[in-house]
Biopython code that builds the backbone (N, CA, C, O; Angstrom):
import numpy as np
from Bio.PDB.StructureBuilder import StructureBuilder

atoms = [
    (1, "MET", "N", (76.767, 120.680, 8.283)),
    (1, "MET", "CA", (76.239, 119.370, 8.578)),
    (1, "MET", "C", (75.577, 119.377, 9.952)),
    (1, "MET", "O", (74.448, 118.909, 10.094)),
    (2, "ALA", "N", (76.258, 119.896, 10.956)),
    (2, "ALA", "CA", (75.714, 119.907, 12.311)),
    (2, "ALA", "C", (74.470, 120.790, 12.396)),
    (2, "ALA", "O", (73.507, 120.449, 13.083)),
    (3, "GLU", "N", (74.494, 121.910, 11.705)),
    (3, "GLU", "CA", (73.341, 122.795, 11.712)),
    (3, "GLU", "C", (72.137, 122.128, 11.051)),
    (3, "GLU", "O", (71.019, 122.236, 11.553)),
    (4, "ALA", "N", (72.353, 121.450, 9.944)),
    (4, "ALA", "CA", (71.266, 120.783, 9.224)),
    (4, "ALA", "C", (70.653, 119.651, 10.046)),
    (4, "ALA", "O", (69.474, 119.338, 9.879)),
    (5, "ALA", "N", (71.426, 119.044, 10.916)),
    (5, "ALA", "CA", (70.934, 117.937, 11.740)),
    (5, "ALA", "C", (70.036, 118.405, 12.885)),
    (5, "ALA", "O", (69.351, 117.590, 13.503)),
    (6, "GLU", "N", (70.031, 119.696, 13.172)),
    (6, "GLU", "CA", (69.201, 120.262, 14.234)),
    (6, "GLU", "C", (69.402, 119.533, 15.571)),
    (6, "GLU", "O", (68.439, 119.128, 16.223)),
    (7, "ILE", "N", (70.640, 119.379, 15.955)),
    (7, "ILE", "CA", (71.019, 118.688, 17.194)),
    (7, "ILE", "C", (70.723, 119.584, 18.387)),
    (7, "ILE", "O", (70.985, 120.786, 18.351)),
    (8, "ASP", "N", (70.170, 118.987, 19.452)),
    (8, "ASP", "CA", (70.009, 119.766, 20.683)),
    (8, "ASP", "C", (70.662, 119.046, 21.861)),
    (8, "ASP", "O", (71.135, 117.917, 21.729)),
    (9, "ARG", "N", (70.679, 119.701, 22.991)),
    (9, "ARG", "CA", (71.419, 119.225, 24.173)),
    (9, "ARG", "C", (70.930, 117.887, 24.723)),
    (9, "ARG", "O", (71.621, 117.270, 25.534)),
    (10, "HIS", "N", (69.774, 117.434, 24.307)),
    (10, "HIS", "CA", (69.239, 116.159, 24.799)),
    (10, "HIS", "C", (69.568, 115.000, 23.865)),
    (10, "HIS", "O", (69.228, 113.853, 24.158)),
    (11, "ASP", "N", (70.222, 115.287, 22.752)),
    (11, "ASP", "CA", (70.520, 114.262, 21.753)),
    (11, "ASP", "C", (71.833, 113.538, 22.036)),
    (11, "ASP", "O", (72.767, 114.095, 22.613)),
    (12, "THR", "N", (71.870, 112.291, 21.612)),
    (12, "THR", "CA", (73.113, 111.532, 21.532)),
    (12, "THR", "C", (73.416, 111.377, 20.052)),
    (12, "THR", "O", (72.569, 110.928, 19.280)),
    (13, "VAL", "N", (74.625, 111.751, 19.662)),
    (13, "VAL", "CA", (75.014, 111.769, 18.253)),
    (13, "VAL", "C", (76.037, 110.672, 17.992)),
    (13, "VAL", "O", (76.963, 110.480, 18.781)),
    (14, "LEU", "N", (75.872, 109.959, 16.893)),
    (14, "LEU", "CA", (76.845, 108.971, 16.444)),
    (14, "LEU", "C", (77.590, 109.548, 15.263)),
    (14, "LEU", "O", (76.986, 109.940, 14.264)),
    (15, "GLU", "N", (78.905, 109.599, 15.381)),
    (15, "GLU", "CA", (79.743, 110.019, 14.267)),
    (15, "GLU", "C", (80.518, 108.806, 13.772)),
    (15, "GLU", "O", (81.213, 108.150, 14.548)),
    (16, "VAL", "N", (80.403, 108.514, 12.510)),
    (16, "VAL", "CA", (81.117, 107.390, 11.915)),
    (16, "VAL", "C", (82.327, 107.951, 11.175)),
    (16, "VAL", "O", (82.190, 108.759, 10.257)),
    (17, "GLY", "N", (83.498, 107.514, 11.584)),
    (17, "GLY", "CA", (84.740, 108.016, 11.010)),
    (17, "GLY", "C", (85.267, 109.181, 11.808)),
    (17, "GLY", "O", (85.278, 110.312, 11.323)),
    (18, "ALA", "N", (85.704, 108.923, 13.024)),
    (18, "ALA", "CA", (86.120, 109.985, 13.947)),
    (18, "ALA", "C", (87.382, 110.713, 13.517)),
    (18, "ALA", "O", (87.540, 111.899, 13.805)),
    (19, "GLY", "N", (88.284, 110.017, 12.830)),
    (19, "GLY", "CA", (89.521, 110.661, 12.388)),
    (19, "GLY", "C", (90.267, 111.309, 13.537)),
    (19, "GLY", "O", (90.598, 110.642, 14.518)),
    (20, "SER", "N", (90.535, 112.600, 13.427)),
    (20, "SER", "CA", (91.289, 113.330, 14.451)),
    (20, "SER", "C", (90.447, 113.688, 15.665)),
    (20, "SER", "O", (90.990, 114.066, 16.703)),
    (21, "GLY", "N", (89.131, 113.575, 15.550)),
    (21, "GLY", "CA", (88.232, 113.941, 16.645)),
    (21, "GLY", "C", (87.667, 115.345, 16.525)),
    (21, "GLY", "O", (86.916, 115.789, 17.394)),
    (22, "TYR", "N", (88.023, 116.055, 15.445)),
    (22, "TYR", "CA", (87.597, 117.444, 15.283)),
    (22, "TYR", "C", (86.070, 117.571, 15.241)),
    (22, "TYR", "O", (85.499, 118.372, 15.981)),
    (23, "ALA", "N", (85.414, 116.798, 14.392)),
    (23, "ALA", "CA", (83.955, 116.912, 14.282)),
    (23, "ALA", "C", (83.282, 116.542, 15.595)),
    (23, "ALA", "O", (82.298, 117.172, 15.983)),
    (24, "ALA", "N", (83.801, 115.527, 16.285)),
    (24, "ALA", "CA", (83.241, 115.150, 17.594)),
    (24, "ALA", "C", (83.371, 116.304, 18.584)),
    (24, "ALA", "O", (82.465, 116.555, 19.379)),
    (25, "ALA", "N", (84.503, 117.003, 18.530)),
    (25, "ALA", "CA", (84.709, 118.149, 19.419)),
    (25, "ALA", "C", (83.714, 119.263, 19.113)),
    (25, "ALA", "O", (83.243, 119.935, 20.030)),
    (26, "VAL", "N", (83.389, 119.467, 17.847)),
    (26, "VAL", "CA", (82.389, 120.470, 17.475)),
    (26, "VAL", "C", (81.003, 120.018, 17.923)),
    (26, "VAL", "O", (80.248, 120.795, 18.506)),
    (27, "LEU", "N", (80.674, 118.759, 17.647)),
    (27, "LEU", "CA", (79.355, 118.233, 17.986)),
    (27, "LEU", "C", (79.078, 118.235, 19.482)),
    (27, "LEU", "O", (77.926, 118.355, 19.898)),
    (28, "ARG", "N", (80.117, 118.103, 20.291)),
    (28, "ARG", "CA", (79.923, 118.054, 21.745)),
    (28, "ARG", "C", (79.336, 119.338, 22.301)),
    (28, "ARG", "O", (78.733, 119.337, 23.374)),
    (29, "HIS", "N", (79.509, 120.428, 21.576)),
    (29, "HIS", "CA", (78.929, 121.705, 22.012)),
    (29, "HIS", "C", (77.428, 121.755, 21.766)),
    (29, "HIS", "O", (76.728, 122.570, 22.366)),
    (30, "LEU", "N", (76.936, 120.898, 20.897)),
    (30, "LEU", "CA", (75.523, 120.896, 20.536)),
    (30, "LEU", "C", (74.730, 119.794, 21.210)),
    (30, "LEU", "O", (73.568, 119.988, 21.567)),
    (31, "ALA", "N", (75.359, 118.631, 21.385)),
    (31, "ALA", "CA", (74.666, 117.434, 21.867)),
    (31, "ALA", "C", (74.988, 117.158, 23.332)),
    (31, "ALA", "O", (75.963, 117.666, 23.886)),
    (32, "GLY", "N", (74.148, 116.347, 23.929)),
    (32, "GLY", "CA", (74.413, 115.903, 25.291)),
    (32, "GLY", "C", (75.534, 114.884, 25.349)),
    (32, "GLY", "O", (76.312, 114.863, 26.303)),
    (33, "GLN", "N", (75.620, 114.037, 24.326)),
    (33, "GLN", "CA", (76.632, 112.978, 24.267)),
    (33, "GLN", "C", (76.985, 112.729, 22.810)),
    (33, "GLN", "O", (76.119, 112.743, 21.936)),
    (34, "VAL", "N", (78.278, 112.500, 22.561)),
    (34, "VAL", "CA", (78.758, 112.154, 21.226)),
    (34, "VAL", "C", (79.491, 110.821, 21.318)),
    (34, "VAL", "O", (80.393, 110.649, 22.138)),
    (35, "VAL", "N", (79.094, 109.889, 20.472)),
    (35, "VAL", "CA", (79.785, 108.609, 20.344)),
    (35, "VAL", "C", (80.352, 108.578, 18.931)),
    (35, "VAL", "O", (79.618, 108.723, 17.954)),
    (36, "ALA", "N", (81.663, 108.388, 18.831)),
    (36, "ALA", "CA", (82.314, 108.370, 17.528)),
    (36, "ALA", "C", (83.041, 107.047, 17.359)),
    (36, "ALA", "O", (83.615, 106.518, 18.312)),
    (37, "ILE", "N", (83.016, 106.517, 16.152)),
    (37, "ILE", "CA", (83.695, 105.263, 15.876)),
    (37, "ILE", "C", (84.720, 105.502, 14.768)),
    (37, "ILE", "O", (84.450, 106.185, 13.780)),
    (38, "GLU", "N", (85.886, 104.924, 14.960)),
    (38, "GLU", "CA", (86.981, 105.053, 13.992)),
    (38, "GLU", "C", (87.560, 103.676, 13.742)),
    (38, "GLU", "O", (87.887, 102.962, 14.691)),
    (39, "ARG", "N", (87.694, 103.287, 12.480)),
    (39, "ARG", "CA", (88.157, 101.930, 12.170)),
    (39, "ARG", "C", (89.657, 101.745, 12.319)),
    (39, "ARG", "O", (90.128, 100.610, 12.393)),
    (40, "HIS", "N", (90.413, 102.823, 12.364)),
    (40, "HIS", "CA", (91.864, 102.732, 12.540)),
    (40, "HIS", "C", (92.192, 102.947, 14.020)),
    (40, "HIS", "O", (92.080, 104.067, 14.518)),
    (41, "PRO", "N", (92.596, 101.890, 14.726)),
    (41, "PRO", "CA", (92.837, 102.005, 16.159)),
    (41, "PRO", "C", (93.817, 103.118, 16.547)),
    (41, "PRO", "O", (93.620, 103.786, 17.562)),
    (42, "ALA", "N", (94.860, 103.320, 15.754)),
    (42, "ALA", "CA", (95.833, 104.369, 16.080)),
    (42, "ALA", "C", (95.191, 105.753, 16.036)),
    (42, "ALA", "O", (95.470, 106.591, 16.894)),
    (43, "LEU", "N", (94.336, 105.999, 15.046)),
    (43, "LEU", "CA", (93.631, 107.286, 14.972)),
    (43, "LEU", "C", (92.666, 107.443, 16.142)),
    (43, "LEU", "O", (92.568, 108.520, 16.730)),
    (44, "ALA", "N", (91.957, 106.374, 16.478)),
    (44, "ALA", "CA", (91.017, 106.430, 17.600)),
    (44, "ALA", "C", (91.743, 106.749, 18.897)),
    (44, "ALA", "O", (91.269, 107.569, 19.683)),
    (45, "GLU", "N", (92.881, 106.119, 19.132)),
    (45, "GLU", "CA", (93.656, 106.367, 20.352)),
    (45, "GLU", "C", (94.143, 107.813, 20.411)),
    (45, "GLU", "O", (94.065, 108.456, 21.457)),
    (46, "LYS", "N", (94.646, 108.320, 19.286)),
    (46, "LYS", "CA", (95.119, 109.709, 19.258)),
    (46, "LYS", "C", (93.976, 110.687, 19.508)),
    (46, "LYS", "O", (94.136, 111.655, 20.251)),
    (47, "ALA", "N", (92.839, 110.438, 18.896)),
    (47, "ALA", "CA", (91.690, 111.317, 19.092)),
    (47, "ALA", "C", (91.228, 111.286, 20.543)),
    (47, "ALA", "O", (90.930, 112.332, 21.119)),
    (48, "MET", "N", (91.166, 110.094, 21.143)),
    (48, "MET", "CA", (90.763, 109.983, 22.552)),
    (48, "MET", "C", (91.707, 110.762, 23.449)),
    (48, "MET", "O", (91.268, 111.503, 24.329)),
    (49, "ALA", "N", (93.015, 110.593, 23.225)),
    (49, "ALA", "CA", (94.009, 111.287, 24.045)),
    (49, "ALA", "C", (93.904, 112.802, 23.872)),
    (49, "ALA", "O", (93.961, 113.549, 24.848)),
    (50, "ARG", "N", (93.752, 113.244, 22.644)),
    (50, "ARG", "CA", (93.644, 114.680, 22.354)),
    (50, "ARG", "C", (92.424, 115.283, 23.038)),
    (50, "ARG", "O", (92.518, 116.334, 23.672)),
    (51, "LEU", "N", (91.292, 114.624, 22.912)),
    (51, "LEU", "CA", (90.060, 115.145, 23.506)),
    (51, "LEU", "C", (90.105, 115.092, 25.028)),
    (51, "LEU", "O", (89.549, 115.969, 25.690)),
    (52, "ALA", "N", (90.754, 114.083, 25.590)),
    (52, "ALA", "CA", (90.905, 114.010, 27.045)),
    (52, "ALA", "C", (91.755, 115.174, 27.547)),
    (52, "ALA", "O", (91.438, 115.786, 28.567)),
    (53, "ARG", "N", (92.840, 115.479, 26.826)),
    (53, "ARG", "CA", (93.697, 116.610, 27.211)),
    (53, "ARG", "C", (92.939, 117.932, 27.174)),
    (53, "ARG", "O", (93.207, 118.835, 27.966)),
    (54, "LEU", "N", (92.005, 118.033, 26.259)),
    (54, "LEU", "CA", (91.214, 119.252, 26.124)),
    (54, "LEU", "C", (90.032, 119.300, 27.090)),
    (54, "LEU", "O", (89.312, 120.297, 27.145)),
    (55, "GLY", "N", (89.833, 118.219, 27.852)),
    (55, "GLY", "CA", (88.746, 118.188, 28.825)),
    (55, "GLY", "C", (87.375, 117.974, 28.220)),
    (55, "GLY", "O", (86.373, 118.419, 28.780)),
    (56, "ARG", "N", (87.316, 117.302, 27.093)),
    (56, "ARG", "CA", (86.035, 117.025, 26.437)),
    (56, "ARG", "C", (85.478, 115.723, 26.996)),
    (56, "ARG", "O", (85.883, 114.637, 26.582)),
    (57, "HIS", "N", (84.549, 115.840, 27.937)),
    (57, "HIS", "CA", (84.108, 114.663, 28.685)),
    (57, "HIS", "C", (82.839, 114.004, 28.161)),
    (57, "HIS", "O", (82.523, 112.890, 28.579)),
    (58, "ASN", "N", (82.113, 114.636, 27.281)),
    (58, "ASN", "CA", (80.887, 114.001, 26.793)),
    (58, "ASN", "C", (81.078, 113.364, 25.419)),
    (58, "ASN", "O", (80.141, 113.271, 24.627)),
    (59, "ILE", "N", (82.325, 112.923, 25.148)),
    (59, "ILE", "CA", (82.643, 112.256, 23.889)),
    (59, "ILE", "C", (83.213, 110.870, 24.192)),
    (59, "ILE", "O", (84.102, 110.724, 25.031)),
    (60, "ASP", "N", (82.700, 109.874, 23.511)),
    (60, "ASP", "CA", (83.195, 108.503, 23.641)),
    (60, "ASP", "C", (83.655, 108.047, 22.260)),
    (60, "ASP", "O", (82.834, 107.835, 21.368)),
    (61, "ILE", "N", (84.964, 107.896, 22.083)),
    (61, "ILE", "CA", (85.493, 107.440, 20.801)),
    (61, "ILE", "C", (85.871, 105.967, 20.929)),
    (61, "ILE", "O", (86.570, 105.559, 21.857)),
    (62, "ARG", "N", (85.392, 105.193, 19.979)),
    (62, "ARG", "CA", (85.654, 103.754, 19.998)),
    (62, "ARG", "C", (86.332, 103.322, 18.706)),
    (62, "ARG", "O", (86.052, 103.861, 17.635)),
    (63, "ALA", "N", (87.214, 102.360, 18.815)),
    (63, "ALA", "CA", (87.858, 101.789, 17.648)),
    (63, "ALA", "C", (87.018, 100.614, 17.174)),
    (63, "ALA", "O", (86.694, 99.722, 17.959)),
    (64, "GLY", "N", (86.670, 100.608, 15.913)),
    (64, "GLY", "CA", (85.883, 99.520, 15.361)),
    (64, "GLY", "C", (85.450, 99.837, 13.946)),
    (64, "GLY", "O", (85.604, 100.963, 13.474)),
    (65, "ASP", "N", (84.916, 98.853, 13.284)),
    (65, "ASP", "CA", (84.456, 98.998, 11.917)),
    (65, "ASP", "C", (82.942, 99.182, 11.915)),
    (65, "ASP", "O", (82.210, 98.237, 12.209)),
    (66, "ALA", "N", (82.473, 100.350, 11.598)),
    (66, "ALA", "CA", (81.039, 100.656, 11.643)),
    (66, "ALA", "C", (80.242, 99.856, 10.613)),
    (66, "ALA", "O", (79.025, 99.732, 10.745)),
    (67, "THR", "N", (80.896, 99.318, 9.603)),
    (67, "THR", "CA", (80.159, 98.528, 8.616)),
    (67, "THR", "C", (79.759, 97.165, 9.190)),
    (67, "THR", "O", (78.969, 96.440, 8.586)),
    (68, "LYS", "N", (80.305, 96.824, 10.351)),
    (68, "LYS", "CA", (80.000, 95.533, 10.990)),
    (68, "LYS", "C", (78.849, 95.634, 11.985)),
    (68, "LYS", "O", (78.483, 94.643, 12.618)),
    (69, "GLY", "N", (78.280, 96.828, 12.123)),
    (69, "GLY", "CA", (77.128, 96.994, 13.016)),
    (69, "GLY", "C", (77.434, 97.404, 14.399)),
    (69, "GLY", "O", (76.523, 97.566, 15.211)),
]
sb = StructureBuilder()
sb.init_structure("model")
sb.init_model(0)
sb.init_chain("A")
sb.init_seg("    ")
for serial, (resi, resn, name, xyz) in enumerate(atoms, 1):
    if name == "N":
        sb.init_residue(resn, " ", resi, " ")
    sb.init_atom(name, np.array(xyz, "f"), 0.0, 1.0, " ", f" {name:<3s}", serial, name[0])
structure = sb.get_structure()
C-alpha cells in the first residue's frame, strides 16, 4: 500500500483507522508527517503512548470518527 502511494519525504499522509499505530510507524519512514485518526479513544491513546516511547515524533494520532469529516 505504501509503495503504491509513492509517498516522499515532503508529503503529509492521513491514515484512517490507526489501530495499534503500526502502519503509521511504517509510513513515518516515508513521509514528512503522518496524521492518523482512530475512532476508539482507548486504541488512539495506546498507539500515541507506544509511538512516543519509540521516539516517533513525526506522527500525530487523534481520536475521532473520520466519517464525520
